[in-house]
N, C-alpha and C positions, 0 to 999 in steps of 0.2 A: 647529357653532357659528355659522357665517355665516348659516344659515337662521334661527336664533333671533334674531339681531340684526335681520334683515330683518323678522321678525314683530313684534318689539318696536317698531320704527319705524312699521310699519303700524298697530299697536295705538294708538300715540300719535296718529297721524293720524285713526284711527277715533274715538277719544275726542273729538278736536277737532270732528269733523263732528257727533257726537252733541250736543256743547255748542252748536253753531250751530243745530241743529234744535230744541233746547230753547229757545233764544233766539227762534227763529221762532214757536214755540208761545206764548211769553210775549207777543209783539207781535201775534199774530193773535187772541188770545182775546177781548179787549174789543170790537173791531169786529164780531167774529162774534156775540158775545152781544147786541150792540145792533142787529144786523141790517143793518149798513151796510158789509158786506164789499165790495160792488161800488161803493160811493160813498166811496172813501178819498181823503184829501187827498194831495198830493205827498209830504209828509214821512212820512205813515203808509205809503204805498206803498213808499218807500225802506226803511223799517224792516222791511218784510216781504220785499221782493225781495232785499235784500243778504244776509241770513242764508240764504235759500233758495238763491241762486246759489252763494254761498261754501260752504255746507254740502254741496251737491251736488258741487261741484268737489273739495272735500277728500275726500269719500267716494269719488269716482271715483279720485282719486289713491291713497287707501289700498288700494283693490282692485287697482290696478296694482302697487303695492309688494308686496302679498301674492302676486300672480301671478308675481313674480320667484322666489319661494321654492316655491310650491305648485302652480302651474298644470300644469306638465308631469309631475312625478312623482306627484302626488296630485290628480287632477281632482275627485274627490268631496269632498275636504276644501276645495278652492277653492270649489266650488259651495255647500257648507254655510257657508263663511265669508261669501260674498256674501249668502246668505239671512239669516244672523245679523246682518249689518251693516244690512240693510234693516229688519229687525224692531227692532233697537236704535234706529235713527234714528226710526222711527215711534213707538216707545215714548217717546223723548225729546221728540218733538213733542207727544204727548198729555200727558206729564208737565208740560211747560211751560204748556200750556193749563189743566190742573187746578190748578197752583200759582197761576196768575193768578186763576182763578175763586175759589179758596179765599181769596185775599187781598182781593179786591174784591167779594165777594158780599154 
């Protein structure tokens, strides 16, 4: 029972990190489309850096929470969880970009 509670909390953290990466995708789409990703204003840079750093930190925390339950007894499940979280975060990033492109195309 305890391991399931740990996994539920890790899942909530992972969902939060995916939401932050989706937000990153939303804010990065327009400068990328306009070709000025390397010439951002200070405000735009903040809108990109904050979700990137917070999403990475929350994702790292979620993996550490999962490690409490699964790293020692099931190393393959832990490795699969790490890979799945990376794929989910990348998919959320691309979904945020696609959503913004569809709204402002």
